N, C-alpha and C positions, 0 to 999 in steps of 0.2 A: 945341127938343128934339133936332134933328139935331146942333146945335152941342155940346150937353151930351154926346151919345153919342160925338162925335169926341174931345172932351177926355178922357172916360173911357177910350176906346180907346187914346189916346196915353199916358195914365198907366199903363195895364195893360201896354202894350208896353215902356215904360221900366222898369217893375218886373221884367218877365220878362227883359229884357236884363241888368239889374243882377244878377238871380238867377243867370243863366248865366255872366256874365263876371267878376263880382266875385271868386269863388274863384280863377279863373285869374290875375287881377291880384294877388291876395293871395299866391299861390304864386310868381309871378315876383318880387315884391318880396322875399319871404323867401328866395329863392334867393341873394340878395346879402347876407344877414344875417351878421354877424360871429360870432355865437354859435350854439350848437347848439339854442337854444330855437326851438320852432315857433310860439310865441305872442308873444314879446317881441323887437322889433327893436332891436339894440344898436349898429348901425353898419354902414356899407357895407364889403363885402369880397368878394373872388373866391375865398374859401377853399373853398367847396363845389364850385365848378367845377374847382378844382385836385384836390380829393378825387375827384370824378367821373372825371376824366381818368386819375388814378392807379389807380383801381379797375378791375382787370382784369374782375372779376365783373360790374360794372355796365355797362362798355362792351361786354363780350361779349353781355350780354343785349340791349343796344340793336342790335348787329349781327344777332343771331339774329332779333329782332322784325322788323327791316326786311327781312332776307333771306327769311324765311318768308313775310311778307306779299306781297312782290314776286313771288316764285316761285309762290306759291299763286294770286295774282291772275292772272298771265300764263297759267298752265296751266288754271285754272278758266275763264277767259274764252274761251280757244281751244276747250276741250272743250264748254263750255256753249253757245257760239255755234254750233258745228258740230251739236251735238245738237238745238238749237232749229230750225235750218234743215232738218235731216233729218226732224224730226217734222212739219214743215209739209207734207211730201210723202208722209207715211206714211198708212196706213189709219187710219180713225177709232178702231177698237178699240185698236190699238197706241198711238195718240196719247193716248187717254184713260188707258190703263194707265200709260204712262210719266209722264204729268202727275200722276197720283195718287201714284205712287212719288216723284216729284220734290217734291211738296208735303209729304210725310210728315216729312222732316227739318226743314222749316221750322216745323212745328207741334210737333214732338217737343221735350221739355225737354232742354236742353244736357247735364244730368247723365246722362240715359239714353243719349244719343248717345256721351258720353265713356266711360261704362262699357262700352258695346257695343264701341267701337273698341279699348279697352284689352283686353277679353277676346279679341277677334279676334287682336290681336298676340300675346297670351300663348298662345292655342291653337296658332297656327302658329309659335310660338317665335321671333318676330321681336324682336331686341334693340331696346329702346326708346331713342330718341335723336332727332337732328335729322330723320332720314328719316321716322320714324313720325309725328312732329309735323307735318311737311310734308304727308304723305299725308292725315292727319286734316283739316288745314286745306283742302286741295284738295277733299276729300269734302263738307265743309259749305259751301264757297263756290260750288260748281257750281250747286246749286239756285237761288241768288240770281241768277246770271247768266242761267240759262234763264228765270226768271220775268221778268227785265227785257227780254230780247231777244224773247221770244215775241210780245208785243203789237205790236211794230214789224213783225215778219214778217207777222202777220195783216193789217196795214194795207196791205201791198204788193199790187200787181196780180199775181195768180198767173201771168200770162202774160209777166211782165217778163223772166225768164231765157230763155224760148223766143224772145222777140223779139230779144234780144241775140244769141243763137246763129244766128237767121235772118239777122242782119246780118254774120255771119262770126266772131263770138267763139267761142272754145272754151268748154267747160263751166267750166274753171278761171277763164278771163277773165271769164265772165259772173258767177261767184261773187265774184271779187276786185274787179272794176271796176264792177259794176252793183249786185249784191245788198248786199254789205257796206257800201258808202258810204250806201246808203239806210237801213240799220238801225244806222248808226254811233252815233246818240244812245243807243239801247238798249244797245249794247255798252259804251259809255263809262259809262253809268249802272250797269250790272251790275258792271263792273270796279271802280268806285269803292265800291260797296256791299261787294263781295268784299274789297277792300283794308281797308276800315274794320272789317269783321267779323273779319278775320284779325289785324289789328294790335291789336285790342282784346280778343281772346279770352283767357279765363283757364281756365275749367272744362275744356274739351276738351284744351287744351294741357297742363294739370296732370296729366291722367290718361294722356296718350299720350307723355310725354317721359321721358327717363332719361339716365344717364351725365353728369349735371350740366348738361344743355342747358336753359337757361331763357330765356323771353322776359321783357319788362318787367313784364307783369302777374303772372307767377309771382314775380319778384324783389320786387315791391311787397308781395305776399301774405306773403312771408317776413319782411317788416318790420312785420307787423301789430301786433306788441306795442309796438315803439317805432320810429317812422319816423325814419330818418336824414335830416338836412337836405339831404344830397346828392341825395336823390330830387327835391327841388324844382329842383335844377340840371338834372338830366337830363330832367325833365318840361318845363322851360322850353325846353330844346334841342329837344325833340319839337314843342312848340308853334310854335317859330320855323321848323322844317323844314316842318311842315304848312302854316303860313301862307304860307311862300315858295312851296310847291307850288301852293296855291290861287291865289295871285297870278299865277303863270305860266300856269295853266290858264285864268284869266279874261282876262288881258292878251294872251295869244298870239293868239287870234282877231282882236283889234283890230289887233295888229301886222301879221298876215298880210293883213288887209283893206287896210291902208295901203301894204304892200309886197308886191305880187303876186309869185308865183313866177316865176323866170326859168329858162330851159332849163339843166339841169345842176345846179340847186339841190338836187334830191332826193338826188343822188349825194353831193354835198358834205355835206349834213346827215347822211346815213347814216354817212359816214366819220367826221365829228366825233363823232357819238353813240357809235360803236364805240370811238373813242379815249378818250372821257370814261368810259365804262363800264369799260374796261380799266384806266385809271388808278385809279379808285375801288376796283376789285377788288384791284389790287396794294397799295394803301394799307391795305385792310381785312384781307386774307387772307394776304399774304406779308410775313412779318416776318423780321428779321435772325436767322438761326440760327447764324451764326458767332460763337460765344462760348466762352470757356474756363472758364465757371463750372461748378462741380462737378456740378450736376444739370440742365444745359441740355437742353431737349427732353423732360424727364420731367414727369409730371403727378401731383399729390397730390390724392386725393379725400377730402374731409372732410365728415362729417355732424354738424352742430352746430345749436344753438338759433338761432332767427332773429335775436335781439338780442344775441348773445354775442361779437361781433367788433369790435375797435377800428377807428378811422378809417384807420390806415395800416399795420397789422400785415401784412395780406396782400400789399400792394404792396411793403413793405419785405422780406418774406421772399422774394418772387419776385425782387426786385432782388439779394438776397444770393446766392441759390442758382441762379438762372437757370431755376428750375422754374415750372410753371404750377399754380396752385391752383384746383381746382373745388370749390366749397362748396355742398352741398345743405343745406336747413334743415328741421327738424322743429319742431312746436309742442307735442309731448308725448313723454314717454319711451316710452309705449306705441306711438306711431306709429313711432318709431325702431326699437323692438324687432321689430315686424312685418317691416320690411324686412330687418333683420339676420338674423332667424330664417328668412326665405325666401331666404337666401344672396345677397342683393344685396351687391356688393363695394364696400367703402370701406376706405381706408387708415387712417383715424382717426375715432373717435367721441368725443362729449363727453356721456355720460349722467350721470344723478344717482346718488347713493350706492346706494339700494336697487336700481336697475336694474343697476348694476355688479355687485352681489351676485348678481342673477338671471342675468346673462350669464356670470358665473364658474361658477355652479352648472350651467348648461347647456352648459358647455365651448365657448363661442363666442368667448372672448378668448384672445389670445396672452400667455403669461407674458413680462414685460419682461426684457430684458437689463439687470441691475442696474448694471453698469458704465457703460452708455450713458445712464442716467437719474439716476445718483446725485448728480451735480452739481446737477441740477434739484431733486431732493428736498431737498438740503441748503439750498436757498434758501427752502423753504416754511415757513409758519407751523406751529408744533407742533400747533395745533388741526386741521390738515388732513391730517396724515400718521399712518400706523399706526392707522387707525380700524377699527371692528368689521366693516365691510363688505368690507375688503381689508387684513387684517393684514399688516404689512411692506411694503405697497404693491407686491405682486408683479405686479399687473395694471394699476395706474392711477397717474397723476401728477395732483395737484390742479390745478384750473383756476380756478374761482370757489367761494366759500363764503358762507354767510350764515344768516339766521334767518327765521322767520315771526312776524309781530307785528301790532300794531294801528296803523294810520295814522289820525290824528285831527286835527280842526280845533281848534286851540288857543283860538280865539275862542268856541267852543261847548262844548268838553269840557275839564275840568280834569284835571291829572295826579293830583290827590288822588283823584278818582273812579276813575281807572284803577288806582291802587295799591290802593284798597279793594276794587274789584270784579273786576279782572283780566279774564279771558275772559267772566265773567258780565255784563259791561257790554253784551254783545250780547242780554241778556234785560231790560235796563233800559228800561221802556216810555216813559221820557222821550225816547228816541231812536227811537221807533216810526216806521217809514217813512223813516228817515234813516240807514240803514246799508247797507253792501255786504257780501255773503258771496262768497267765491271759489268758483267752480264746480270744486271738486276734492274728491273723497271723502277723500283722504289728509289734506289740510289742514283740512277742515271737521271730520272725526272727531277729528283731533289736538286742535283747539280744544275740542270737547265733552268728550273724555276728560280733558284737562288741567283743564278747569273743574270736573270731578267728582272730581279728585284721583287719576286712574288713569294708568297708563303708556300712551303712544300706541302702543306695540308690544304691547299686551295681546292675548292669544288667548282670553280669557274671554268667551264669548258673552253672558253676563249683563251684563258691563260694557259691551260693544259695544251691547247693546240699550238700556241706560241712556243711552248717548251719543246713540243714535238718537232716544230720547224727548226728550232735551235739544234736539236740532236741530229736531224737530217743534214743540216749544214755541216755539222761536225764530221759525220761519217763520210759525206761526199767529198769534202775538201781536205780532211786531215788523215784519211786512210788509217784509222785506229785499229788496233787488234782488240777484239772483244773477248775477254777471258773471264775465268772465275778464279779459283784458288791457285792456279799456276802463276798468277801475278806475284805471289810471295817469293818463290825461288827465282823467278825471272828478274824481278827488281833487285833482289839481293845480289844477283850477278850483273846488275847494271845493263840489262839488255835493251832497255829503252830509257828515255829521259824523264817521262812523266807518267803517273798512273793514278787512277781513282782507287782508294784503298781504305780499309777500316784501320782505326788507330792501333789496335792490338797487333795487327799484321805488320803495320808500319814499324812498331817497336821492335818486332823480330827482325825485319829487314835492316833497320838501322844498327841493331846489335851485330848483324852479320857483315855489314858493309858500312864503314865509317863515312863514306862519301855520299850516303843517302840522307835526305832530310825529309821533314814532314811539315806541311803547312795547312792551317785551317783558314780558308778565305774569310775576309771581312764581310762578305755578303751574307754570311751565316751558313750553318751546316746542320746536319742531323746529329743530335746528341741522343744516343740510344742506351737502353738499359735492358739487360736480360735478367729474368728472375726465376726463382724456384717456386713452383706451384704444385698443389696436390689435386689431381683430378677426382671427380666425384665417385668414380668406380674403383678407386684405390683400395687394395686389399690389406695393406700393412701401413696404416696411417701413423701409428706410434713410431715405427722405424723411420718413416719419412720425416717426421718432426726431428728425430734424433740427427738425421743427416743434414737437415737444414741448419740446425744449430752448430753441428760439427764443421760444416763447410764455411760458416760465417765467422766462427771463432778464429783467433789469431793464427794458430798453427795450420789449420786446414786452408784458410784463406791465403796464407803466405805461400804454402806449397802450390796451390792452384795458380796464383797470379805470377809468382816468380818463374814457374815453369812454362806457362802458356803465353804470358806476355800481355794479356789484357788487363785493364785497370781493375783493381780489387774494389769491391764495395765496402770492405772493412777500412775505416778511416786510418787507423794506425798502420796497417799493412801498406796502404796506398802511399803514405808519405815516407815510410821507411824504405820502400822499394824505389820510390822516386829519387831518394837521396843515396840509395845504395846500388843495387844491381842495375837499375835503369837511370842512373845519374847521367845527365847530359843528353838523354833521349826524351825530347819533349812530347813525343807521341804517347808515352806512357801516362802522362797526366793530362786528361782532357781539359779543354777550355771550360771555365765555370762562370756562370752568371752573365753571359753575353746575350744581349737583348734579341739579336737576330737568329740565334740558335733555337731549334725547335725539337720536340719529340714527335714522332709519327703518331697520327691518330688513325684508327681503323675506319675506313669507309668503303663498303663493298662496291658501290657504283663507280667511284673514282678508281678503285683498284682494277676493275675490269677494263675501264677505258684505257688506263695506262698500260696494262698488260697487252692489250690489243695493239696499241700504238708502238710499244716497244718491239713487238714482233715485226711490225712493218719497218722499223728502224734497222733491225738486223737483216732484213731482206735487202734493203737498200745498200747496207754495208757490204753484204756478200756480193752484190752486183756492181759495186763501185770499182 
């Protein structure tokens, strides 16, 4: 019986080990993948390590993560240790009060702490950035240190410090040479926990940072729609660094045991440590500023979608201009609008068509100098210029464009069915429980309105109500899964038969799985266009113009579109990729000139109605 238990225990231990370490091994292997696929290994390459090293944004986030974690750990460990020692000699009432206050942040949800700290900084008008993130990390790390050090102090003889001073030690010497060595295991334990919590934190960091300062967790979050393979490379680097640190921590005591200290060694070790720290600081923070490039020392702040930037465009632009690009990312137009409306300063934005129209109406955008962008506009596809949301392109230069359509599994769904039913295939009970809807009131109501033969820009509340009833019928009878960006990987793995999707995402899905197809219904669809605009409060307008032109010219546009998969606004790039990298993938080249296709128009009243009705649709879906 005991033997059987041991075998079972070993099997469970092996399974748990595999569960924990197999994803890490998978990540390390795919960091050397030659292609950008996250699921198919095509050959060994250091491509993504080169991309990582060239990416200023990625390396900066690594530096910020390490710097914040180290500083927060050092400061929190010192403050927490001193606090724990002080509490041991305090009155019982004070000790209990401080202990309860210390325990509160540990039990408090991170989101509450994050919002509280954010409101604190806003109330006192503290500009968010590196310092505010550091202060936030110190604040939530201190309780962990106190919690780790306190038990070690309680286990000490309370007369130890007095005995040391009776033997001639000063209070400082008693603390440093007697008390601290005795509680060192608790201090190290607290410091390691603090470092881990700081290094890994996302929620508090996200709410307390600004000015483009990002740690690794925030950077990964901005890639939530489509993870760049270079994240595998930087994650592998982090794993190597942590593994190295753990090896040193575990092997160092063994080394010291075999090689006892000699007089003077402490001084030599301190000198070497200071030299190493200084060298690292110089390598990380001091860069060559002697350059004759036109924008050397300047910074361009861009606010863009998380998956909208090519592999090399940022590093190439920085190399050409000598400027530094700081890119923040948003995952919805509404999120971007809130920051811009609250006067957060960016030099360049990349909103969608209807949001550009809203920003123009609210006088938040700068009218472009036509002479400075005319060459860029001349390179653009006719379908992307002089559109209803910005006649004459007075405020915007096209970036990406595309359509909304149906991605489908060609082994389960025939094109004949799609041509016959169009959007109404989402009501075909043959595919009950086998469809994805996209969690967007605009796109979902567009689908319903087009299925009913109405304009997606209707203001008729009767027609909107009919579209609502269509969607209610869909969620009640079809049991769809309402998703956002997870549809990309799920459809690439053919987890369902049909999904509502953007054309650029469909192009990626089709490139990953040859059994996937893309269809634009004959009832019409949304042809969208995202553009580059300069907000009125931009601080570096000249550099913003430089980036607009750089991103529209052939090399920048090609890098963007070939990597991201969305249709380029540059006409030459569009057709070269349609006949090259995306040959045979109809999702890459949107339908052009079809009478029933439309662009979204901004209407605040209609938007509120649809938003409210879509919330009701999701409630019905969750109860079905």
